[in-house]
C-alpha positions in Angstrom: -68.6 60.2 -35.0 -68.0 57.6 -32.5 -64.8 55.4 -32.8 -64.6 51.6 -32.9 -65.9 49.7 -29.9 -63.6 49.6 -27.0 -62.8 45.9 -27.4 -61.2 46.6 -30.8 -59.0 49.3 -29.6 -55.3 48.6 -29.2 -54.4 48.1 -25.6 -52.2 50.6 -23.9 -49.0 49.3 -22.6 -49.4 47.6 -19.3 -47.4 49.1 -16.4 -45.1 46.0 -16.5 -44.5 46.3 -20.3 -41.4 48.0 -21.4 -41.7 50.4 -24.4 -41.4 48.5 -27.6 -42.0 45.1 -26.0 -44.5 42.9 -27.7 -45.5 41.1 -24.6 -45.2 41.8 -20.8 -41.8 41.0 -19.3 -41.7 38.2 -16.8 -41.1 40.0 -13.5 -37.7 39.2 -12.0 -36.9 36.5 -14.6 -33.4 38.0 -15.4 -32.6 38.3 -11.8 -33.7 34.7 -11.3 -31.5 33.5 -14.1 -28.5 35.4 -12.7 -29.2 34.1 -9.3 -29.5 30.5 -10.5 -26.3 30.9 -12.5 -24.4 32.1 -9.5 -25.7 29.3 -7.3 -24.9 26.8 -10.0 -21.3 28.0 -10.1 -21.1 27.8 -6.3 -22.5 24.3 -6.3 -20.0 23.2 -9.0 -17.1 24.6 -6.9 -18.3 23.0 -3.8 -18.7 19.7 -5.6 -15.2 19.8 -7.0 -13.8 20.6 -3.5 -15.8 17.8 -1.9 -14.5 15.4 -4.6 -10.9 16.6 -4.0 -11.3 16.2 -0.3 -12.7 12.7 -0.8 -9.8 11.8 -3.1 -7.2 12.9 -0.6 -9.0 11.2 2.3 -9.1 7.9 0.4 -5.4 8.3 -0.6 -4.6 9.0 3.1 -6.5 6.0 4.4 -5.2 3.7 1.6 -1.6 5.0 1.8 1.1 2.4 2.3 0.5 0.6 5.5 0.6 -3.0 6.5 0.6 -5.4 9.4 3.5 -7.9 9.0 3.7 -11.0 11.2 7.4 -11.7 12.0 8.9 -14.6 14.0 11.2 -13.6 16.7 13.5 -16.6 16.8 14.4 -18.6 20.0 14.1 -16.6 23.3 17.5 -15.1 24.2 19.0 -15.8 20.8 20.7 -13.2 18.5 17.8 -13.6 16.1 15.4 -12.4 18.8 17.6 -9.4 19.6 17.9 -8.5 16.0 14.1 -8.6 15.4 13.6 -6.4 18.5 16.0 -3.8 17.0 14.5 -4.1 13.5 11.0 -3.5 15.0 12.2 -0.4 16.8 13.9 1.1 13.7 11.0 0.1 11.4 8.5 1.8 13.6 10.4 5.1 13.5 11.1 4.9 9.7 7.7 3.5 8.6 5.0 4.4 11.3 2.3 2.9 9.1 3.9 -0.5 9.0 3.2 -2.6 12.1 5.3 -5.6 12.9 3.5 -8.2 14.9 6.1 -10.4 16.6 5.3 -14.1 16.6 7.2 -16.1 19.3 9.1 -19.1 18.0 10.7 -21.5 20.4 13.4 -22.6 18.1 14.6 -22.1 14.5 12.6 -25.1 13.2 9.4 -23.7 14.7 10.2 -20.4 13.0 10.5 -22.2 9.6 7.3 -24.1 10.2 5.4 -20.9 11.0 6.3 -19.5 7.6 5.6 -22.8 5.8 2.1 -23.1 7.4 1.2 -19.5 6.6 1.1 -18.3 10.3 3.6 -15.6 9.7 4.6 -13.2 6.8 8.4 -13.1 7.6 10.6 -15.4 9.4 14.2 -15.6 10.5 15.6 -18.9 9.2 19.0 -20.5 9.5 19.8 -22.2 6.2 20.7 -25.6 7.8 17.7 -25.9 10.0 14.5 -27.2 8.4 14.4 -24.5 5.7 10.7 -23.9 4.7 9.8 -25.3 1.2 7.9 -22.1 0.4 10.6 -19.7 1.8 12.5 -17.2 -0.4 15.3 -15.0 0.8 14.8 -11.3 1.3 18.1 -10.4 3.0 21.0 -12.2 4.6 21.1 -11.1 8.2 24.5 -12.7 9.1 26.8 -15.5 8.1 27.9 -17.8 10.9 31.1 -19.8 10.6 31.2 -23.4 11.7 34.5 -23.7 13.6 36.0 -26.8 15.3 38.3 -25.0 17.8 41.3 -27.1 18.8 43.5 -26.6 21.9 47.1 -25.6 21.4 49.3 -28.4 20.0 46.3 -30.6 19.2 47.0 -33.8 17.3 43.6 -33.8 15.6 44.3 -33.0 12.0 41.0 -34.1 10.4 37.4 -34.8 11.2 38.2 -38.5 11.2 40.7 -37.8 14.1 37.7 -37.0 16.3 36.6 -40.7 16.5 36.9 -41.9 20.0 37.1 -38.4 21.4 34.6 -35.9 22.9 33.5 -32.6 21.2 32.3 -29.8 23.4 29.2 -27.7 22.4 28.5 -24.4 24.1 25.2 -24.3 26.0 22.6 -22.0 24.7 19.4 -21.6 22.8 20.8 -23.2 19.6 22.8 -26.0 21.2 20.6 -28.7 19.6 20.8 -27.2 16.2 24.6 -26.9 16.5 24.8 -30.5 17.6 23.1 -31.5 14.3 25.8 -29.7 12.4 28.3 -31.9 14.1 26.3 -34.9 13.1 26.2 -33.7 9.4 30.0 -33.2 9.3 30.7 -36.6 11.0 28.3 -38.3 8.6 30.0 -36.8 5.6 33.3 -38.2 6.7 31.8 -41.6 7.6 32.6 -41.2 11.3 30.1 -43.2 13.3 28.1 -40.8 15.5 28.3 -43.1 18.5 32.1 -42.9 18.4 32.2 -39.2 19.1 31.0 -38.0 22.5 29.3 -34.7 23.2 29.6 -32.4 26.2 27.3 -29.4 26.4 28.6 -26.8 28.9 28.9 -23.0 29.3 31.9 -21.6 27.5 34.1 -21.2 30.5 33.5 -24.7 31.7 34.2 -26.1 28.2 37.5 -24.3 28.3 38.4 -26.0 31.6 37.3 -29.3 30.1 39.7 -28.6 27.2 42.5 -27.8 29.7 41.8 -31.1 31.5 41.8 -33.0 28.2 38.3 -34.2 28.6 37.3 -32.4 25.4 39.3 -32.7 22.2 37.6 -29.9 20.3 34.8 -27.4 20.7 32.3 -26.9 18.0 31.4 -23.2 17.9 29.1 -21.5 15.5 29.2 -17.7 15.2 30.1 -14.7 13.0 33.6 -13.4 12.1 33.0 -10.8 14.8 32.3 -10.8 18.5 30.2 -13.9 19.2 30.4 -17.5 20.1 33.6 -18.4 18.3 35.5 -15.4 19.6 34.3 -16.2 23.1 35.4 -19.9 22.8 38.8 -19.0 21.4 39.4 -16.5 24.1 38.3 -18.9 26.9 40.4 -21.8 25.5 43.5 -19.5 25.2 43.1 -18.3 28.8 42.6 -21.9 30.1 45.5 -23.4 28.2 47.7 -20.4 28.1 48.3 -21.0 24.4 47.1 -20.3 20.9 44.0 -22.3 19.8 43.7 -23.6 16.3 40.8 -24.0 13.8 40.3 -27.4 12.1 40.3 -27.0 8.4 37.5 -28.5 6.3 39.0 -28.5 2.8 36.0 -30.4 1.5 33.6 -27.6 2.6 32.6 -26.8 -1.0 31.6 -30.4 -1.7 29.8 -30.6 1.6 27.8 -27.5 0.6 26.8 -29.1 -2.7 25.5 -32.2 -0.9 23.9 -30.2 1.9 22.7 -26.9 0.4 22.1 -25.4 3.8 25.9 -25.0 4.1 28.4 -23.1 2.1 32.2 -23.0 2.0 33.9 -20.1 3.8 37.5 -18.9 4.0 38.2 -17.6 7.4 41.0 -15.0 7.2 44.0 -15.2 9.5 43.4 -13.5 12.8 39.6 -13.4 12.4 38.9 -14.7 15.9 42.0 -13.4 17.8 44.5 -10.9 16.6 47.5 -11.6 18.9 48.6 -14.2 18.6 46.5 -14.7 15.5 43.7 -17.3 15.5 43.6 -18.8 13.0 47.3 -18.4 12.1 46.5 -18.6 8.4 43.5 -18.6 6.1 41.3 -21.7 6.9 38.5 -23.1 4.8 35.5 -24.3 6.7 31.7 -24.3 6.6 29.2 -21.5 7.1 25.5 -21.2 7.6 23.4 -18.1 7.0 20.6 -16.5 8.9 18.1 -15.1 6.5 15.0 -12.9 6.5 12.7 -15.2 4.6 9.3 -14.4 3.0 6.8 -16.8 1.5 6.9 -17.3 -2.3 3.4 -15.7 -2.7 4.5 -12.4 -1.2 4.1 -9.7 -3.9 7.4 -8.7 -5.5 7.0 -5.1 -4.6 6.5 -5.9 -0.9 9.5 -8.2 -0.7 11.6 -5.6 -2.5 10.4 -3.0 -0.1 11.4 -5.0 3.0 14.8 -5.7 1.5 15.3 -2.0 0.7 14.1 -0.9 4.1 16.6 -3.2 5.9 19.6 -2.5 3.6 19.1 1.3 3.7 18.6 1.4 7.5 21.6 -0.8 8.3 23.4 2.1 10.0 20.4 2.9 12.2 20.1 -0.8 13.0 23.8 -1.0 14.0 23.2 1.9 16.3 20.6 -0.2 18.1 22.5 -3.5 18.0 25.9 -4.5 16.7 24.2 -7.7 15.4 23.2 -5.7 12.3 26.7 -5.1 11.1 26.8 -8.2 9.0 23.5 -7.6 7.1 24.1 -8.1 3.4 22.2 -8.3 0.2 21.8 -11.8 -1.3 23.3 -12.7 -4.6 20.6 -12.2 -7.3 22.3 -14.9 -9.3 22.3 -17.4 -6.5 20.6 -20.6 -7.8 20.5 -22.4 -4.5 17.7 -25.0 -4.4 16.7 -23.9 -0.9 15.8 -20.4 0.2 16.3 -18.9 -3.3 16.3 -15.1 -3.6 12.8 -13.7 -3.9 12.1 -12.4 -7.5 11.1 -9.0 -6.2 14.3 -8.7 -4.2 16.3 -9.9 -7.2 14.7 -7.3 -9.4 15.4 -4.6 -6.9 19.0 -5.6 -6.5 19.5 -5.9 -10.2 17.7 -2.7 -11.4 17.4 -0.6 -8.2 13.6 -0.6 -8.4 11.8 1.8 -6.1 10.6 0.6 -2.8 7.1 -0.5 -2.1 6.5 2.6 -0.1 7.6 4.9 -2.9 5.7 2.9 -5.5 2.5 2.7 -3.6 2.8 6.3 -2.6 3.0 7.1 -6.3 0.1 4.8 -7.0 -2.1 6.6 -4.5 -0.9 10.0 -5.7 -1.9 9.0 -9.2 -5.0 7.4 -7.8 -5.8 10.6 -5.9 -5.4 12.6 -9.1 -7.6 10.2 -11.0 -10.2 10.4 -8.2 -10.0 14.2 -8.3 -10.3 14.2 -12.1 -13.2 11.8 -11.9 -14.8 14.1 -9.2 -14.3 17.1 -11.4 -15.9 15.3 -14.4 -18.7 14.1 -12.2 -19.3 17.7 -10.9 -19.2 19.0 -14.5 -21.6 16.3 -15.6 -23.8 17.0 -12.7 -23.8 20.7 -13.6 -24.5 19.9 -17.2 -27.4 17.7 -16.4 -28.6 20.3 -13.9 -28.4 22.9 -16.6 -30.2 20.6 -19.0 -32.9 20.0 -16.4 -33.1 23.7 -15.6 -33.6 24.5 -19.3 -36.3 21.8 -19.5 -38.0 23.3 -16.4 -37.9 26.8 -17.9 -39.0 25.7 -21.4 -42.7 25.8 -20.5 -42.3 29.3 -19.3 -40.6 30.4 -22.5 -43.3 28.6 -24.5 -46.1 30.5 -22.6 -44.4 33.8 -23.5 -44.2 32.6 -27.1 -47.9 31.7 -27.1 -48.7 35.2 -25.8 -46.6 36.6 -28.6 -48.1 34.4 -31.3 -51.7 35.0 -30.1 -51.6 38.6 -31.2 -51.3 37.5 -34.9 -53.3 34.3 -34.8 -56.6 33.6 -36.7 -59.3 31.5 -35.2 -57.8 28.1 -36.2 -54.3 29.2 -35.1 -55.8 30.5 -31.8 -57.5 27.2 -31.2 -54.1 25.5 -31.7 -52.4 27.9 -29.3 -55.2 27.2 -26.8 -54.6 23.5 -27.1 -50.8 24.0 -26.6 -51.6 26.3 -23.6 -53.7 23.7 -21.9 -51.2 20.9 -22.6 -48.4 22.9 -21.0 -50.5 23.7 -18.0 -51.4 20.0 -17.6 -47.8 18.9 -18.0 -46.4 21.4 -15.5 -49.1 21.0 -12.8 -48.8 17.2 -13.2 -45.3 17.2 -11.8 -44.5 16.5 -8.2 -44.2 19.6 -6.0 -40.5 18.9 -5.3 -39.6 19.2 -8.9 -39.8 23.0 -8.9 -38.6 25.9 -6.9 -40.3 29.1 -5.7 -38.6 31.3 -8.4 -39.6 29.1 -11.3 -43.2 28.6 -10.0 -43.6 32.4 -9.6 -42.3 33.0 -13.1 -44.6 30.2 -14.5 -47.6 31.8 -12.8 -46.7 35.2 -14.3 -46.2 33.7 -17.8 -49.4 31.7 -17.4 -51.4 34.8 -16.6 -49.8 36.7 -19.4 -50.5 34.0 -22.0 -54.1 33.6 -20.7 -54.7 37.3 -21.1 -53.2 37.4 -24.6 -55.4 34.5 -25.7 -58.5 35.9 -24.2 -57.8 39.3 -25.7 -57.2 37.9 -29.2 -60.3 35.8 -29.1 -62.3 38.9 -28.0 -60.9 40.8 -31.0 -61.6 38.1 -33.5 -65.1 37.5 -32.2 -66.0 41.2 -32.2 -64.6 41.6 -35.8 -66.9 38.8 -37.1 -70.1 40.4 -35.8 -71.9 43.3 -37.7 -71.0 46.7 -36.5 -73.7 48.6 -34.5 -75.5 51.5 -36.5 -74.2 54.9 -35.7 -76.7 57.4 -34.3 -76.4 60.8 -35.8 -76.2 63.7 -33.4 -79.4 65.7 -33.2 
């Protein structure tokens, strides 16, 4: 007897069907998945490295650096020499900090430059037009106001200068020093017109003292080599005697009335050791040179500048002896002019880290945050890429499932599978060409052919089973 028609016979396994498989395997699909997984890991690693590199690049570009405009002080003055030394040391210590030097013709111009916002830092003398918005960063030096008297002088008080002439050493600050004399005379009610002035170089002033044309010399300088020491030495040589220093016992009261001044006790022998000048401790006035910042300067920046100057004092002294008197301001100073900057006060009180250290930490932390954000971004990108990959491969898996379900489907089920099949084909082919890659398209084409074959085969089986079987012809 003849067997069933050929269409109803079970198919033999196709060459690309493994024994026991219910549908043909998608050629190369496992290799594609492995390859895609490997490239995905490589892409993730590259993304993380790029994010880390970007983070470090940003941290490097944004690491502490600044351009600070600084007044130089009057040409030829000690302030100008100090700024030149400070710029040299600062460049070596902090190469990313640039000091732009702004020329100021006198101390008043330096103060105005800060007050008008034309500079970030200024050297200011406390008695010369202190800027209203200025706050002290460091005290660069303290200059004593000394009225140097010739040996055996009969002048015992400021009032004794009435009707006499006071000498003032010629130099860049001679006008500012002359105003000090006006302030002192005014405090003691000595009419300014009753006291003459003679501005000459130091050696000529000493000869004028010898010739009794000058009763006293007003010198302003540090308790160290400087103007006062030079005047005392010159007067001693010219008169062959020991000069004296006029005491201003009212110095503390003067300082309260004129906040730019302060009382200062000059120790014996401060200006000449042998014979000692002064011969005993003398109270007089003093003014201070200050590195001043505007009140709007951030605390951490002001603290950094103070710390940089105070910690490099030894290096500054190696460049210029003018730096040997640098000192930290008193955090508790309540002076109405040039108060201590809050950032400097906080640094001096608690030893806060410098701006460079803090900002370096900020950017280190920022770099870590950027790196972490980059890693999270890379992970998110990989996750969404995986999600997208799964979505792209979902139609292929569904085609394989359709082929599997077709072998058991009845006519209504087969019709539903056909509709699902056509919907998948329309959805996939409706995408832009860039949305797929060659491997997935190849796998889709294979799965499509496999599903199409399974549907056609099942329809053929169902249709042949619904028709009457052909009569069998007996063998003759």
